N, C-alpha and C positions, 0 to 999 in steps of 0.2 A: 310131700314127696313120697311115692310108694315104690318099693322094690319091684322090678318086673322080672328080670332073669339075669343069669351070668352069660356073658358073651365071650367069643373066642379071644385069645390074647390076654386073658386075665382081667378083662373089663367087665363092668356091670352096667345094666340098663335100669334107669329109674323113670318114673312117670311124674312130670310136674303137674300140679293140680291148681295152682294159683298164680296170679300175676307177680306176687311178691317172691315166690319161689323162683320164677323165671328170671326176674330181675337180679336176685341174689346169685343165681347160677351164672348169669351173663357177666356180672361184675367179677366174680371169683375166677372164672375160666377165660375171661376176656374174649368172648364170642357173642354172637347176636341171637342167642336162643330165645330171649324175650320177644324179639321181633317176630319170629316164627310162631311162638306160642300165642301171641296176640292175634296174628293172622288166622290161625286155625281155630281159635276160640270164637272169633267174630264170624267165621264161616259156619261153625257149628250152631251158633246162636241164630244166625239168619235162616238156616235150613230146618231148625227144630220146630216142631209143632206140638204143643201141649195137648194131652188127651182132652177131649170134649168133656165138660162138666167137672174138671179137676179144680179143687179149691185153689185160690190164688197163692196161698203159702206153700203149696206143693207143686206148682206148675214147673219150676225150674229144677226139681229133683231129677227128672229124666234127662236133663241136659248134660249132667255130669257123666 
């Protein structure tokens, strides 16, 4: 999880980076953040095209 910025009303925005973080946040806060995280991650994976000629171990670095 990475800090993004402070928001109005004394709130803070964070970026979730893994499924585990999304699941933990969902359980802790009792909301469906993991469902939305997985939906957007799947859409990003489907639309991502690795650079031509990139080694296999580096192809998903650009996806993040």
